[in-house]
C-alpha positions in Angstrom: 131.3 106.6 106.5 132.7 104.8 103.4 133.6 107.2 100.5 133.0 104.5 98.0 131.5 106.6 95.2 133.2 109.9 95.7 133.7 110.4 92.0 132.0 113.6 90.8 133.6 117.0 90.3 132.9 118.2 93.8 134.0 114.8 95.4 130.4 114.5 96.6 129.7 111.5 98.9 126.9 109.6 97.1 127.3 106.3 98.9 126.3 106.7 102.6 126.2 103.4 104.4 122.5 102.4 104.9 121.4 102.8 108.4 120.5 99.9 110.6 122.5 97.2 108.7 125.1 95.5 110.9 127.9 93.4 109.4 127.0 89.7 109.6 123.4 90.3 110.3 120.9 88.4 108.0 119.6 90.5 105.1 117.4 87.8 103.5 116.5 84.3 104.7 115.1 81.7 102.2 113.7 78.6 103.8 112.8 75.4 101.8 111.7 77.3 98.7 110.1 75.7 95.7 109.4 77.4 92.4 107.9 75.3 89.5 107.4 76.4 85.9 105.4 74.3 83.4 107.5 71.3 82.7 110.3 72.0 85.2 111.2 72.7 88.8 113.3 75.8 88.9 114.0 75.7 92.7 113.8 72.5 94.6 113.8 72.8 98.4 116.3 75.7 98.5 117.4 77.3 101.8 119.9 80.2 101.9 120.8 83.0 104.2 122.4 86.2 102.8 124.3 88.2 105.5 125.4 91.8 105.4 128.9 92.1 104.2 129.3 88.5 103.1 129.5 88.8 99.3 128.2 85.7 97.6 128.8 84.1 94.1 126.3 81.6 92.9 127.7 79.2 90.3 126.1 76.5 88.2 125.3 75.4 84.7 122.5 76.6 82.4 119.1 75.9 83.9 120.5 75.3 87.4 118.1 77.9 89.0 120.5 80.8 89.7 118.4 83.5 88.0 115.2 82.3 89.7 116.9 82.4 93.1 118.0 86.0 92.5 114.5 86.9 91.6 113.3 85.3 94.8 115.8 87.3 96.8 114.6 90.4 95.0 110.9 89.7 95.8 110.0 89.4 92.1 109.4 85.6 92.0 106.5 84.0 93.9 107.1 80.7 95.6 104.8 77.8 94.7 101.4 77.9 96.3 99.8 74.9 98.1 96.5 74.2 99.7 96.4 74.4 103.5 94.4 72.1 105.8 91.9 74.8 106.6 91.2 75.5 103.0 93.4 78.5 102.5 96.5 78.9 100.3 100.1 79.1 101.5 103.6 79.1 100.0 105.9 76.2 99.6 108.7 77.8 101.5 109.3 81.1 103.2 111.3 84.3 102.4 112.1 86.9 105.1 113.7 90.2 104.5 115.4 92.0 107.4 114.9 95.7 107.3 115.8 98.4 109.7 112.3 98.3 111.1 112.2 94.5 111.5 111.6 91.2 109.7 109.1 91.3 106.8 107.7 88.6 104.6 106.1 91.0 102.0 107.9 90.9 98.6 107.7 94.7 98.6 110.4 94.7 101.4 112.7 92.8 99.0 112.0 95.4 96.3 112.7 98.2 98.6 116.1 96.9 99.9 117.6 95.5 96.7 118.4 96.2 93.0 118.7 93.6 90.3 120.8 93.7 87.0 120.1 90.8 84.7 119.5 89.8 81.1 115.8 89.5 81.9 115.6 93.1 83.1 117.5 94.2 80.0 115.1 92.2 77.7 112.1 93.8 79.4 113.5 97.3 78.7 114.1 96.4 75.1 110.7 94.9 74.6 108.9 97.9 76.0 110.5 100.0 73.3 110.3 103.3 75.2 112.5 105.9 73.6 114.1 107.1 76.8 117.4 108.9 77.1 120.2 107.2 79.0 119.8 109.7 81.8 116.1 108.9 82.1 116.7 105.2 82.2 119.3 105.6 85.0 117.0 108.0 86.9 114.3 105.3 87.0 116.6 103.6 89.6 115.7 106.1 92.3 112.0 105.0 92.4 112.8 101.5 91.1 110.6 102.0 88.1 111.2 101.4 84.4 110.0 104.9 83.5 111.1 107.9 85.6 108.4 110.2 86.8 108.6 113.8 88.0 111.5 116.2 88.2 114.9 115.2 89.5 116.4 117.4 92.2 120.0 118.7 92.0 121.3 115.9 94.3 119.8 113.2 92.1 121.3 114.9 89.0 124.7 114.8 90.7 124.4 111.2 91.7 123.5 110.2 88.1 126.4 112.2 86.7 129.0 110.9 89.2 127.8 107.2 88.8 128.1 107.5 85.0 131.5 109.0 85.3 132.6 106.2 87.5 131.5 103.6 84.9 132.8 105.6 82.0 129.3 106.0 80.7 128.8 109.7 80.9 128.5 110.1 77.1 125.6 107.6 77.1 123.4 109.8 79.3 122.3 112.0 76.3 121.9 109.0 73.9 118.6 107.4 73.1 118.2 103.9 74.6 117.0 102.4 71.4 120.2 103.5 69.7 122.5 101.9 72.2 124.3 98.6 71.9 123.5 95.8 74.2 126.7 96.3 76.1 126.1 100.0 76.5 122.6 99.3 77.8 124.0 96.8 80.3 126.3 99.4 81.6 123.5 101.9 82.1 121.4 99.3 83.9 124.3 98.8 86.3 124.3 102.6 86.8 120.6 102.5 87.4 121.1 99.9 90.1 123.9 101.9 91.8 122.1 105.3 92.1 119.8 103.9 94.7 121.9 103.0 97.7 120.4 99.6 98.6 121.9 97.2 101.1 121.5 94.2 98.6 122.8 94.3 95.0 121.9 91.3 92.8 124.0 90.9 89.7 123.1 88.2 87.2 125.8 87.8 84.6 126.4 91.6 84.9 129.5 91.7 82.8 128.1 89.9 79.7 128.2 92.0 76.6 130.8 94.4 78.0 134.2 95.0 76.3 137.3 94.6 78.4 137.7 98.3 79.5 134.0 98.6 80.5 134.2 95.3 82.4 137.2 96.5 84.4 135.5 99.8 85.2 132.4 98.1 86.4 134.3 95.6 88.6 136.3 98.5 90.1 133.0 100.3 90.8 131.5 97.2 92.4 134.5 97.0 94.7 133.7 100.4 96.0 130.0 99.6 96.3 131.0 96.4 98.3 132.0 98.7 101.1 128.4 99.5 101.9 126.2 96.9 100.1 126.2 93.2 100.0 126.6 91.7 96.5 125.2 88.4 95.2 126.6 87.6 91.8 126.2 84.9 89.2 128.7 84.3 86.3 129.7 81.6 83.8 133.1 83.3 83.4 135.0 82.8 86.7 137.7 85.2 85.6 135.2 88.0 86.2 134.6 87.1 89.8 136.2 89.8 92.1 138.8 88.5 94.6 136.7 90.0 97.4 133.9 87.6 96.9 134.3 85.5 100.0 131.6 82.9 99.7 130.6 80.6 96.8 127.5 78.5 96.5 126.8 76.1 93.7 123.5 75.1 92.2 122.4 72.2 90.0 118.9 71.1 88.8 117.3 73.6 91.1 119.1 72.6 94.2 121.6 74.5 96.3 124.7 72.5 96.9 126.8 73.3 100.0 129.2 76.2 99.8 132.5 75.6 98.2 135.8 77.4 98.4 138.4 78.2 95.6 139.4 76.7 93.2 136.2 77.9 91.6 135.4 75.1 89.2 132.4 75.2 86.9 129.3 73.4 88.1 128.1 70.5 86.0 125.4 71.4 83.4 121.8 70.6 83.8 121.0 67.0 82.8 120.3 67.3 79.0 121.9 66.3 75.8 125.3 67.9 75.2 126.2 70.0 72.2 127.5 67.6 69.6 128.1 67.5 65.9 128.5 63.7 66.0 126.1 61.9 63.7 125.0 65.2 62.1 123.3 64.3 58.8 123.1 66.2 55.5 119.4 66.9 56.4 120.5 68.8 59.5 122.9 71.1 57.7 122.4 72.4 54.2 125.7 73.0 52.3 125.7 76.5 51.0 126.5 77.4 47.4 128.7 80.2 48.8 127.2 83.5 50.1 128.5 86.9 49.1 127.7 90.4 50.4 129.1 93.7 49.2 128.7 97.0 51.1 129.5 100.3 49.3 129.5 103.6 51.1 127.1 102.3 53.7 125.9 104.6 56.5 123.2 103.6 58.9 121.2 105.8 61.2 119.4 104.7 64.3 117.0 107.1 66.0 118.6 109.9 64.0 122.1 109.0 65.1 124.7 107.7 62.7 126.0 104.4 63.9 127.8 103.1 60.9 129.8 105.5 58.7 130.6 105.1 55.0 131.5 101.4 55.1 133.1 99.5 52.1 133.3 95.8 52.9 132.9 92.5 51.1 132.2 89.0 52.3 133.3 86.5 49.6 132.0 83.0 49.1 133.6 80.6 51.6 134.7 83.3 54.1 133.9 83.2 57.7 134.4 86.5 59.6 134.8 87.7 63.1 133.8 91.3 63.8 135.4 92.9 66.9 135.4 96.3 68.5 134.4 98.0 71.7 130.9 98.7 73.0 129.1 101.0 70.6 131.5 100.3 67.7 128.5 99.3 65.5 129.0 95.5 65.4 125.4 94.5 66.2 124.1 97.2 63.8 126.3 95.7 61.1 124.8 92.2 61.6 121.3 93.6 61.6 122.1 95.4 58.3 123.3 92.1 56.8 120.1 90.4 58.0 117.8 93.1 56.5 116.7 94.5 59.8 118.5 97.9 59.2 118.8 99.8 56.0 121.6 101.8 54.3 121.1 105.6 54.1 120.7 107.2 50.7 123.9 107.0 48.7 125.0 103.6 50.1 124.2 100.2 48.8 124.3 96.6 50.0 124.2 93.6 47.6 123.5 90.0 48.7 124.3 87.0 46.5 123.2 83.5 47.3 124.0 81.3 44.2 122.9 78.2 46.1 119.3 79.4 46.1 117.1 79.3 43.0 116.0 82.9 42.5 114.3 82.1 39.2 117.6 80.7 38.0 119.3 84.1 38.1 123.0 83.8 37.8 123.7 86.2 40.7 120.8 84.8 42.8 120.2 88.2 44.4 117.2 88.2 46.7 114.4 90.3 45.2 112.3 90.5 48.3 113.0 91.1 52.0 111.3 87.7 52.6 113.9 86.0 50.4 116.7 87.7 52.2 115.4 86.7 55.6 115.2 83.0 54.5 118.8 83.1 53.4 120.3 84.9 56.4 119.6 84.0 60.0 120.7 86.1 63.0 121.2 85.0 66.6 121.5 87.9 69.0 120.6 89.3 72.4 118.3 91.8 70.7 116.5 89.0 68.9 116.2 87.1 72.1 114.7 90.0 73.9 112.2 91.0 71.2 110.8 87.6 70.3 107.4 88.5 71.6 105.6 85.1 71.8 106.0 82.7 74.7 106.0 79.7 72.5 107.4 76.3 73.3 111.0 75.4 72.4 109.8 73.2 69.5 107.6 76.0 68.2 110.5 78.5 68.4 112.7 76.2 66.4 110.0 75.5 63.8 109.5 79.3 63.4 113.0 79.5 62.0 112.0 77.6 58.9 110.2 80.7 57.6 112.2 83.1 59.9 109.0 84.5 61.4 108.3 85.8 64.9 105.7 83.3 66.0 104.0 80.7 63.9 101.5 81.6 61.1 100.8 78.2 59.7 100.5 74.6 60.7 103.9 72.8 60.8 104.3 69.5 59.0 105.5 66.3 60.6 108.7 66.5 58.6 109.3 70.0 60.0 108.7 68.9 63.6 111.0 66.0 63.0 113.7 68.4 61.8 113.1 70.6 64.9 113.6 67.5 67.1 116.9 66.7 65.4 118.1 70.2 65.8 117.1 70.4 69.4 119.1 67.2 70.0 122.0 68.7 68.1 122.2 71.8 70.4 121.6 69.8 73.6 118.1 71.1 74.2 115.8 68.1 73.6 114.4 68.5 77.2 113.3 72.0 76.3 110.9 71.0 73.4 107.7 71.4 75.4 108.9 74.2 77.7 107.8 77.8 77.3 110.7 80.0 76.3 110.1 82.6 78.9 110.7 80.0 81.6 114.1 79.1 80.1 117.4 80.5 81.4 119.3 82.8 79.1 121.7 80.1 78.2 119.0 77.6 77.4 117.2 80.2 75.2 120.5 80.8 73.4 120.6 77.1 72.5 117.0 77.2 71.2 117.8 80.3 69.1 120.7 78.6 67.4 118.5 75.6 66.6 115.9 78.0 65.2 118.5 79.7 63.0 119.7 76.3 61.6 116.1 75.3 60.9 116.0 77.9 58.2 119.0 76.3 56.4 120.8 79.7 56.1 123.4 80.5 53.5 124.8 83.1 56.0 124.6 82.6 59.8 125.1 85.8 61.9 126.1 85.3 65.5 126.1 88.3 67.9 127.8 87.3 71.1 126.5 83.7 70.7 128.2 82.4 73.8 126.5 85.0 76.1 124.8 83.2 79.0 126.3 79.8 78.3 128.2 77.9 81.0 131.8 76.8 80.4 131.0 73.3 79.1 128.2 74.6 76.8 130.5 77.3 75.4 133.1 74.7 74.5 130.5 72.4 72.9 129.0 75.4 71.1 132.4 76.3 69.7 133.0 72.8 68.4 129.5 72.7 66.9 129.9 76.0 65.1 133.3 75.1 63.8 131.9 71.8 62.4 129.0 73.7 60.8 131.4 76.2 59.2 133.6 73.5 57.8 130.5 71.8 56.3 129.7 75.0 54.4 127.5 77.1 56.6 129.1 80.6 56.3 129.1 82.8 59.3 129.9 86.2 60.8 130.6 86.1 64.5 130.7 89.1 66.9 132.4 88.6 70.3 134.3 90.5 73.0 136.2 87.3 74.0 139.1 86.3 71.7 139.0 82.7 73.1 135.4 82.4 71.6 136.6 82.8 68.0 136.3 79.4 66.3 139.2 78.0 64.2 137.1 78.2 61.0 137.1 82.0 61.2 139.7 83.1 58.7 139.2 86.9 58.6 138.6 89.7 61.1 136.9 93.0 60.7 137.9 95.6 63.2 135.3 98.3 63.9 135.8 101.5 65.9 133.1 104.2 66.4 131.2 102.8 63.4 134.1 102.9 61.0 136.4 100.2 59.7 139.6 100.4 61.6 141.3 97.4 59.9 140.9 94.0 58.3 143.1 91.0 59.1 143.4 87.4 57.8 143.3 85.9 54.4 140.6 84.7 52.1 140.1 80.9 52.5 138.1 78.7 50.2 135.0 77.1 51.5 135.3 73.8 53.3 132.8 71.1 52.5 134.3 68.2 54.4 
């Protein structure tokens, strides 16, 4: 028996190899599967066999169909339905799960034998807004439910503890989920998947949002898990693919392309406009008058827990900042504070100044209302992506950025729709204008959210892991676009765990550690307007 998760204080074996699974035997067979969403074909005649012990990476650009295929393997995504000759209804394709008791076509078999970690799962947890503890969230993995029920026995408690120790997440078990960063939540969702010893582990961009130490711990844990479970992974960052992944498949436009072997090149992106700043007009980007923000003795509490501690910090006109730090450092909370979504505790203050906006001709142009602030500051983040509660079209999502509202509360004008079309083209998402956002991939939705932020003509653009979910070509195009926007006067603050994602226009860096300022680097640079 593999001792792959012998990591608690008593060296308890929590990873017994599931009975009845032979190396090389089929676990799941997908035959000629079709999945269609309004306006797009997500899977187009896909066939795939996942065999026990043959760990698989699925590569491809945004919108290629990778996440949909993982949901099919999991039993969460129905195949297209078609009318049969006898008047009944059948599926366009077939999925068979091989269990110890035999082959089954019920999606429940897929749910029983697999676990999934993905951005969609994380977004669902965030949208539900349940104030669980980290331990309760992980415990839900035993019954494969979002909310745990009943008491946990001592063995389950030991498995939770040992899994958290393995991932370096033991201190998160007592924290409230609503107070966690997105990276911390992703780590707990990985623990949730690992506590139930399933033969098939589906990991969709599992390392996104994790800092380097957390990423290393997770990949080390997965190497142990690979001794008893078969892993199917997707990633847009090939450097995170473990060396023991022995099989690589590639997808494009909903089709599965024959397996490839290293070198592991990035698949071409979905056919759509590329990110490009070429031809960008003055109407597409508003030149800011120079935004300023001053924080004095700012402390922020979330769910009763202090997340930011006594911060003194200033953003001066023309400055573009990067904010770096480990998971839980307070980076995302800081951006939400700047956007008016969090508030300073008593004794602290935050002052915004937007001279380029007419606040009754006030010299300082300080926003007097939260509505004014949210027009001047736009935030693009995983949390915002998760909590946008309306399944609007891509065009409607972009238009909602003009007033920075969640959903639309008035009729849009022809001029506003034309602006949305121009911005969709700018971010390479023209083909998503009529598509409902909940059928978009994470990377596609990230493009739409950037266009939404630009629609509001912000004085200050806040970007929280903006490259999360983007394929390699899109990341590079996104970097070039953001750098051009910054040099044309759109000030920004960018949070990232990846140094290579910091754009050249960033001139200063704020280092956060445990909610406190650990240092500031770089020099003040005047605003570029060329």
